[in-house]
C-alpha positions, -999 to +999 in steps of 0.1 A: +614+107-129+608+143-133+626+169-114+597+176-090+593+140-083+630+137-074+629+170-052+599+153-034+618+120-029+648+138-018+629+158+008+609+127+020+645+108+023+656+139+045+626+138+067+627+100+072+665+104+081+656+131+104+629+109+122+655+081+126+680+104+141+655+118+166+643+082+173+679+071+182+686+104+203+653+095+224+662+059+226+698+070+239+685+095+262+661+073+279+689+045+283+710+072+301+682+082+324+672+046+332+707+036+339+712+066+361+681+060+384+687+042+415+672+006+414+643-001+437+653-028+465+629-049+482+643-058+517+623-088+518+635-103+484+664-123+499+641-140+523+616-148+497+641-162+474+655-185+501+622-197+512+611-204+475+645-225+469+643-242+503+641-279+502+605-292+504+615-319+528+641-341+542+654-377+538+660-398+569+679-429+567+693-453+592+700-447+630+709-410+623+680-403+603+657-421+629+673-399+654+667-367+635+633-375+626+623-382+663+639-348+671+618-331+644+588-347+659+596-337+695+601-300+683+569-301+666+553-315+698+568-289+720+558-260+695+523-273+696+521-276+734+535-240+737+504-224+721+476-235+744+441-232+729+415-208+737+434-188+760+443-218+782+407-220+796+397-253+811+361-248+810+346-278+793+316-259+779+337-234+764+359-258+748+329-277+733+314-246+721+348-236+703+358-270+689+336-302+696+303-284+686+313-290+650+310-327+648+288-337+680+258-312+669+255-329+634+268-364+640+298-359+617+319-390+611+297-410+635+303-386+664+273-392+689+253-359+692+252-339+724+228-351+748+218-383+727+216-408+758+210-439+736+242-431+717+263-421+746+252-449+770+273-476+756+303-454+755+299-441+790+296-477+802+333-482+789+342-458+815+351-421+815+389-429+816+383-447+780+366-417+766+392-392+777+419-416+762+400-418+729+395-379+728+432-372+735+448-400+712+422-403+687+399-434+678+388-453+649+354-470+659+346-506+644+314-488+627+334-464+609+332-435+632+361-414+637+375-392+667+407-372+656+434-367+685+424-338+706+393-332+683+418-321+656+435-293+677+468-303+690+471-270+709+445-283+735+462-297+767+454-330+781+434-313+809+412-292+786+404-323+767+395-340+800+372-313+811+354-311+778+348-348+779+336-345+814+312-318+804+298-337+772+293-367+794+273-348+820+250-336+792+241-372+782+235-385+817 
């Protein structure tokens, strides 16, 4: 190697060494700044973690389990009853318009259409009490038709369901 090549290599090595020193200084400076900055805190983070790691269900066994399961079912029933649907209205037509129309307009799941006297006549012949009972408790018909309890809205009161059934029956007479 000639003397000029050696000088160039030396200058190149010094330049690379200087760049490495500058990079190390920048990295150390960045780490110092990062460590001295306050960390962001999310006040909802502990609640999210608790929700994420909470058990998905419960195991009930024996008499103790049966009692716990019954208490949970009663609590769910009370919670549903505390939220009365449609502002507590007892107007049968309004309840029909909000909920019942979805099945009884198109005949979904074998539901008799509103005003179809031929389909409603045998049901009305069973008595209004039977119709109300089926609407409140649900019903699986022999021909495959299906009525979910309270039309699928457990927040309805029995009075609301009864008034809706009376209004629907009045339309089929």
